[in-house]
C-alpha positions as CSV (number, residue, x, y, z in Angstrom):
1,X,105.3,91.6,95.0
2,X,102.4,93.3,97.0
3,X,104.1,96.2,98.9
4,X,102.4,98.9,101.0
5,X,104.2,102.1,101.8
6,X,103.5,104.4,104.8
7,X,104.8,107.8,104.1
8,X,102.8,110.4,105.7
9,X,104.6,113.3,103.4
10,X,103.7,111.2,100.2
11,X,102.8,114.0,97.6
12,X,100.0,114.5,95.6
13,X,100.3,114.4,91.9
14,X,101.0,118.2,91.5
15,X,102.4,119.2,94.9
16,X,105.8,121.0,95.7
17,X,108.7,119.5,97.7
18,X,110.8,116.3,97.3
19,X,108.8,113.8,95.2
20,X,111.4,110.5,95.6
21,X,108.9,108.0,96.5
22,X,106.2,109.2,94.0
23,X,109.1,109.0,91.8
24,X,110.0,105.7,92.9
25,X,106.6,103.9,93.4
26,X,105.6,104.8,89.7
27,X,108.7,102.8,88.7
28,X,107.9,99.8,91.2
29,X,104.3,99.8,89.4
30,X,105.9,99.7,86.1
31,X,108.1,96.7,86.7
32,X,105.2,95.1,87.7
33,X,104.8,95.2,91.5
34,X,101.7,96.1,93.0
35,X,102.1,99.2,95.0
36,X,99.6,100.9,97.6
37,X,100.5,104.1,100.0
38,X,98.8,105.6,103.2
39,X,99.8,109.1,103.0
40,X,98.4,112.4,104.8
41,X,95.7,114.9,103.8
42,X,98.1,118.0,104.8
43,X,101.0,118.8,103.1
44,X,104.4,119.1,104.8
45,X,104.5,122.6,104.3
46,X,100.6,123.2,103.9
47,X,98.3,124.5,107.0
48,X,94.9,123.1,105.6
49,X,93.5,120.1,103.9
50,X,92.1,120.2,100.2
51,X,88.5,120.6,99.6
52,X,88.0,116.9,98.8
53,X,89.4,115.9,102.1
54,X,87.3,118.6,104.6
55,X,85.4,116.7,107.2
56,X,86.9,113.3,105.9
57,X,89.3,110.9,107.9
58,X,90.3,109.0,104.4
59,X,89.7,108.8,101.0
60,X,90.9,106.3,98.5
61,X,92.3,107.5,95.3
62,X,95.0,106.7,92.3
63,X,97.7,108.4,91.3
64,X,98.4,107.1,88.1
65,X,98.5,103.3,88.7
66,X,99.5,103.6,92.3
67,X,96.6,103.0,94.9
68,X,96.7,105.9,97.6
69,X,94.5,106.1,100.6
70,X,94.8,109.5,102.3
71,X,94.6,109.4,106.1
72,X,93.7,112.4,108.0
73,X,96.1,114.7,109.4
74,X,94.9,117.7,111.8
75,X,95.2,120.9,110.3
76,X,97.1,122.3,113.5
77,X,100.2,120.5,111.5
78,X,102.1,123.9,110.8
79,X,100.6,126.0,113.6
80,X,103.5,125.5,116.3
81,X,105.0,122.6,117.7
82,X,101.9,121.1,119.7
83,X,100.3,121.2,116.8
84,X,102.7,119.3,114.4
85,X,103.2,116.8,117.0
86,X,99.1,116.3,117.0
87,X,99.7,116.1,113.4
88,X,101.7,113.3,113.6
89,X,99.5,111.5,115.7
90,X,96.6,112.1,113.8
91,X,98.1,110.4,111.0
92,X,99.3,107.5,113.2
93,X,95.6,107.0,114.2
94,X,93.9,107.2,111.2
95,X,96.5,105.1,108.8
96,X,96.1,102.4,111.5
97,X,92.5,102.5,111.2
98,X,92.9,102.6,107.5
99,X,94.9,99.5,107.8
100,X,93.0,97.5,110.0
101,X,89.2,97.8,109.0
102,X,89.4,99.7,105.6
103,X,91.9,98.4,103.4
104,X,91.3,94.8,102.5
105,X,94.6,94.1,100.2
106,X,96.8,91.6,101.1
107,X,100.6,92.5,101.2
108,X,104.1,90.7,101.2
109,X,106.2,93.6,103.0
110,X,105.6,97.0,104.2
111,X,108.1,99.9,103.8
112,X,107.9,102.8,106.2
113,X,109.8,106.1,105.8
114,X,110.4,108.2,108.5
115,X,110.5,110.8,110.1
116,X,107.9,111.5,111.5
117,X,109.2,108.9,114.0
118,X,105.6,107.5,115.0
119,X,104.7,106.4,111.2
120,X,106.7,103.3,112.3
121,X,104.1,102.3,115.0
122,X,101.7,101.8,112.2
123,X,104.1,99.6,110.4
124,X,104.7,97.6,113.4
125,X,100.8,97.5,114.3
126,X,100.1,96.0,110.8
127,X,102.8,93.9,110.5
128,X,101.8,92.1,113.3
129,X,98.2,92.0,112.9
130,X,98.7,90.8,109.3
131,X,102.0,88.9,109.8
132,X,104.0,90.7,107.2
133,X,107.6,91.8,107.6
134,X,108.2,95.7,107.5
135,X,111.5,97.9,106.6
136,X,112.0,101.0,108.4
137,X,114.0,103.7,106.3
138,X,115.9,106.6,108.0
139,X,115.4,109.9,106.3
140,X,116.6,111.8,109.3
141,X,117.7,111.0,112.5
142,X,115.0,111.6,115.2
143,X,114.3,112.9,117.7
144,X,118.0,113.7,117.5
145,X,117.4,116.3,114.7
146,X,114.2,117.9,116.9
147,X,116.3,118.5,120.0
148,X,119.3,120.2,118.5
149,X,117.2,122.7,116.5
150,X,115.5,123.2,120.1
151,X,112.2,122.4,118.5
152,X,112.0,119.2,121.0
153,X,112.7,120.1,124.5
154,X,110.0,118.2,126.6
155,X,111.5,115.7,128.6
156,X,108.7,113.3,128.6
157,X,108.4,113.2,124.9
158,X,112.0,113.3,124.3
159,X,112.0,110.0,126.2
160,X,109.1,108.7,124.7
161,X,110.7,109.4,121.0
162,X,113.9,107.3,121.7
163,X,112.0,104.7,123.2
164,X,109.8,104.4,120.3
165,X,112.9,104.6,118.2
166,X,115.0,101.5,120.1
167,X,111.7,99.9,119.7
168,X,110.9,100.1,115.9
169,X,114.4,99.9,115.2
170,X,114.5,96.5,117.0
171,X,111.5,94.8,115.1
172,X,112.3,95.7,111.8
173,X,113.6,93.1,109.1
174,X,116.0,96.0,107.6
175,X,116.8,99.5,108.3
176,X,117.5,101.6,105.0
177,X,119.6,104.6,105.8
178,X,119.7,107.7,103.3
179,X,123.6,108.8,104.2
180,X,126.7,107.0,105.4
181,X,126.6,109.3,108.9
182,X,123.5,107.4,109.7
183,X,124.6,104.0,109.1
184,X,127.5,105.0,111.4
185,X,125.4,106.6,113.9
186,X,123.1,103.7,114.1
187,X,125.9,101.2,114.4
188,X,128.0,102.9,117.3
189,X,125.3,104.9,118.9
190,X,122.1,102.6,118.6
191,X,123.9,99.1,118.6
192,X,122.1,98.2,115.4
193,X,123.4,95.1,113.9
194,X,125.3,96.3,110.6
195,X,123.9,93.4,108.7
196,X,120.4,94.7,109.3
197,X,121.3,98.1,107.3
198,X,121.3,98.8,104.0
199,X,122.0,101.9,102.0
200,X,120.0,103.5,99.2
201,X,120.2,107.5,99.6
202,X,118.7,110.6,97.9
203,X,119.4,110.7,94.3
204,X,118.8,113.0,91.4
205,X,115.6,112.9,89.1
206,X,117.1,113.2,85.6
207,X,113.4,112.4,84.2
208,X,112.6,115.7,84.4
209,X,115.9,117.8,84.0
210,X,117.1,116.1,81.0
211,X,114.3,117.1,78.9
212,X,114.3,120.8,80.2
213,X,118.2,120.9,79.7
214,X,117.3,120.2,75.9
215,X,114.2,122.3,75.4
216,X,113.7,124.9,78.2
217,X,114.8,128.4,77.2
218,X,116.3,129.6,80.5
219,X,117.4,133.0,79.2
220,X,113.8,134.1,78.2
221,X,112.3,132.5,81.5
222,X,115.1,135.1,83.2
223,X,113.8,137.8,81.5
224,X,110.2,137.3,82.6
225,X,111.1,137.0,86.4
226,X,113.5,140.2,85.8
227,X,116.5,138.4,86.4
228,X,118.4,139.3,83.8
229,X,121.8,140.8,84.9
230,X,121.5,139.4,88.3
231,X,123.6,136.6,89.8
232,X,120.8,134.2,90.8
233,X,121.0,131.9,93.7
234,X,117.9,130.1,94.2
235,X,116.9,128.0,97.6
236,X,114.1,125.4,97.2
237,X,112.4,123.8,100.3
238,X,111.3,124.5,103.6
239,X,111.3,127.6,105.6
240,X,111.2,126.1,109.0
241,X,113.2,126.3,112.1
242,X,115.7,123.5,111.2
243,X,116.1,125.3,107.9
244,X,118.1,128.1,109.2
245,X,117.3,130.6,106.6
246,X,117.6,133.4,108.6
247,X,121.4,133.4,107.5
248,X,120.4,134.3,104.0
249,X,118.9,137.5,104.9
250,X,122.3,138.0,106.6
251,X,124.0,137.0,103.5
252,X,121.8,139.1,101.4
253,X,122.3,142.2,103.7
254,X,126.4,141.6,103.3
255,X,125.8,141.8,99.5
256,X,123.5,144.7,99.5
257,X,124.2,146.8,96.5
258,X,125.6,144.1,94.1
259,X,124.3,142.3,91.2
260,X,123.6,139.0,93.8
261,X,119.7,138.2,94.0
262,X,118.9,135.1,96.6
263,X,115.2,133.6,95.5
264,X,113.6,131.2,98.0
265,X,111.1,129.0,96.9
266,X,108.8,127.2,99.1
267,X,106.7,127.7,102.7
268,X,106.9,126.9,106.1
269,X,106.6,127.8,109.6
270,X,108.7,130.8,109.8
271,X,108.0,132.1,106.4
272,X,106.2,134.7,107.5
273,X,108.8,135.7,110.1
274,X,111.6,135.8,107.0
275,X,109.4,138.2,104.9
276,X,108.7,140.5,107.2
277,X,112.2,140.8,108.4
278,X,113.4,141.4,105.1
279,X,110.9,144.1,104.4
280,X,112.2,145.5,107.6
281,X,115.6,145.5,106.4
282,X,114.8,146.8,102.8
283,X,116.6,143.7,101.3
284,X,115.8,144.4,97.4
285,X,117.9,141.5,96.9
286,X,116.4,138.9,98.3
287,X,112.7,137.4,96.8
288,X,110.6,135.0,98.5
289,X,108.2,132.9,96.1
290,X,105.5,129.9,97.0
291,X,106.2,126.6,96.6
292,X,105.2,125.4,93.0
293,X,105.5,121.7,91.6
294,X,108.4,120.1,90.9
295,X,108.6,120.0,87.1
296,X,108.1,123.9,87.5
297,X,110.8,124.5,90.4
298,X,113.4,122.8,87.7
299,X,113.0,125.5,85.8
300,X,113.8,128.2,88.5
301,X,116.5,125.7,89.1
302,X,118.0,125.8,85.3
303,X,117.2,129.7,85.0
304,X,119.3,130.7,88.2
305,X,123.2,130.4,88.7
306,X,123.5,128.9,91.4
307,X,121.4,126.5,93.9
308,X,121.7,126.9,97.6
309,X,121.5,124.0,100.2
310,X,121.0,125.2,103.8
311,X,120.4,123.7,107.5
312,X,120.8,125.3,111.1
313,X,124.1,125.0,112.4
314,X,124.0,122.1,114.4
315,X,125.8,118.8,115.0
316,X,122.9,116.4,113.8
317,X,122.8,118.1,110.6
318,X,126.4,117.0,109.6
319,X,125.0,113.8,109.4
320,X,122.5,114.4,106.1
321,X,122.1,114.5,102.7
322,X,120.3,117.6,101.5
323,X,117.9,116.6,98.9
324,X,117.7,119.4,97.0
325,X,121.5,119.2,96.5
326,X,120.7,116.5,93.9
327,X,118.2,118.5,92.0
328,X,120.9,121.3,91.5
329,X,123.5,118.7,89.9
330,X,120.9,117.3,87.5
331,X,120.4,120.5,86.5
332,X,124.0,121.5,86.0
333,X,124.2,124.1,88.5
334,X,126.7,124.3,91.2
335,X,126.3,124.1,94.7
336,X,126.3,126.6,97.7
337,X,126.5,124.5,100.4
338,X,125.9,125.7,103.3
339,X,125.6,122.1,105.6
340,X,128.9,120.6,107.0
341,X,129.5,116.9,107.4
342,X,128.7,114.3,104.6
343,X,126.9,117.0,102.5
344,X,130.0,118.8,102.3
345,X,132.2,115.9,101.4
346,X,129.7,115.0,98.6
347,X,129.8,118.4,97.1
348,X,133.7,118.4,97.6
349,X,134.1,114.8,96.3
350,X,132.1,116.1,93.4
351,X,133.7,118.9,92.7
352,X,130.5,120.5,92.0
353,X,130.4,123.6,94.5
354,X,131.8,125.4,97.6
355,X,131.1,124.5,101.4
356,X,129.9,127.6,103.1
357,X,130.5,127.9,106.9
358,X,126.6,128.0,108.1
359,X,125.8,131.3,109.4
360,X,128.9,133.1,108.6
361,X,127.8,136.1,105.9
362,X,131.7,136.8,105.5
363,X,131.9,133.3,103.8
364,X,128.8,133.7,101.6
365,X,130.1,137.0,100.4
366,X,133.4,135.5,99.4
367,X,132.5,132.1,98.0
368,X,129.9,133.9,96.0
369,X,132.1,136.7,94.8
370,X,135.0,133.4,93.9
371,X,132.1,132.4,91.3
372,X,131.2,135.8,90.2
373,X,135.0,136.4,89.4
374,X,135.4,133.1,87.4
375,X,132.5,132.0,85.1
376,X,134.5,129.6,83.9
377,X,134.6,127.7,87.5
378,X,130.6,128.4,88.0
379,X,130.2,126.5,84.3
380,X,132.6,123.5,85.4
381,X,131.3,123.0,89.0
382,X,128.0,122.6,87.1
383,X,129.0,119.9,84.7
384,X,130.7,117.9,87.5
385,X,127.9,118.0,89.6
386,X,125.8,116.3,86.9
387,X,128.5,113.9,85.5
388,X,128.9,112.9,89.1
389,X,125.4,112.4,90.0
390,X,124.8,110.6,86.6
391,X,127.1,108.1,87.8
392,X,126.2,107.3,91.5
393,X,123.1,108.9,92.2
394,X,120.6,108.3,89.1
395,X,117.0,107.3,90.5
396,X,115.8,105.5,88.1
397,X,119.3,103.0,89.1
398,X,118.7,103.2,92.8
399,X,114.9,102.5,92.8
400,X,115.9,99.3,91.4
401,X,118.3,98.8,94.0
402,X,115.8,99.5,96.8
403,X,113.1,97.1,95.4
404,X,115.7,94.2,95.4
405,X,116.5,94.8,98.9
406,X,112.9,94.7,99.6
407,X,112.3,91.5,97.5
408,X,115.7,90.1,99.9
409,X,113.5,90.2,102.7
410,X,110.3,87.7,101.2
411,X,113.4,85.4,100.3
C-alpha cells in the first residue's frame, strides 16, 4: 500500500517531543508499505526554520526509509495567536502546492492528523484531485480546546473553524479518535455515524524504555544533575497556554523548604514568563531544561521519582489522554495526574499514580507527601503502569491495528 501522511508536527530525526507517527511510519515501512509524509519546517515548540530550510518553501528528504516533504511554515508560528494562525495557513498552502505540483507519487490513501485542523483541507483537496479517500485523525478537539483556554476568541474564526471541522468530518472515509471521550463527543455533539469512527489511541514506546531499563545507570545520571537526595517530579512537554504550568510554580512555592524538586523539560510560548516568575519568587526547587530528543528524555524520566501530566483546568481537557503519561508508564514511573476526565480514569484503572485536582497546590502537596512517606507505594504504582501499558498500549501492537484500519478503506 502507498500511504500519504499529512502531519504538520512530524518530527525531524533528532527532534524532541511526541514521536508517535515517526515510530508508526517506520514500522509500516518495515512491514512493506510505502510511506510519504508532508511535514512542517518549524518544530511545534520552535521559533525558526533550520538553516537548510531558510529561503525555501519545500524540501524533499529521507528519514530512514520514509520519504518526507518538508513544507513551508511561517517563522511567526510561536510568536502570538495571529502568528500561529498564519503558521497553520502557510503550511496549508505549501503542502497543497507540493501535493499538486511537486510530488509525483501516486497513493492509495491519505491519512491526515489534526490539530491543526486546517491540515484537513490539504487532505480534502488532494483527495478530490487524485480521487483517493482520506482518513481524518482527531488528536485534540479543535476548536473547542482553543476556545476553552482563551486562545481563540475571534467569532469569525470560531465560526470558520466549526464549519471546516464539519466539512472535513463529512468527507472523511474514516475518523480516528485518540480517546473514548472523543468518540462520544463526535457521536453525541457532532452527529457522526459511529460506524465511521475508529479508536487507535496514543501508546507507550517500549523500544526506547526497555533497553534503558536494562542498561542505563539512573543513579549516576541523578548525581551528574545534582538530584541526589531530591524527590524529583519531572514534566516533559510543551510550555504553552493550554498546559497551565503556572500551577507547578504554585506547588513549588507550597513545598518550599522540602526536598521536592520540580523539573520542567521543553519549550513553548509562555516558558520565558514562567522562568521569569520562578526567578522573581526565588523558587530554587524548580528547574527548567530545554527540549531534548526522545531517547534523552527517557533518561530524565528514568532518573526521576515521578512523572507529571498537567493541563489547564478546562472541561475540554477532560476528554484527552496526555501522551507523556504513556512515556512515564513505559519507564515504570508513577504519574502525578493533574488532568481530570479520561486521563484520570486511565491512571486510576491502571492504579499507576494519583489524581491531583488541577490548579490546587494544596492537593499537589498532599499527594506528593503521600508518596514520599510510602516508597513501596511509589514503586508499586510504577510497576503497575508498566504492566498496564504493555498489555493495552504497546505502540507496535497499535500501529499494526492502525494500518489494518487504513487497509480496510481500500477493501
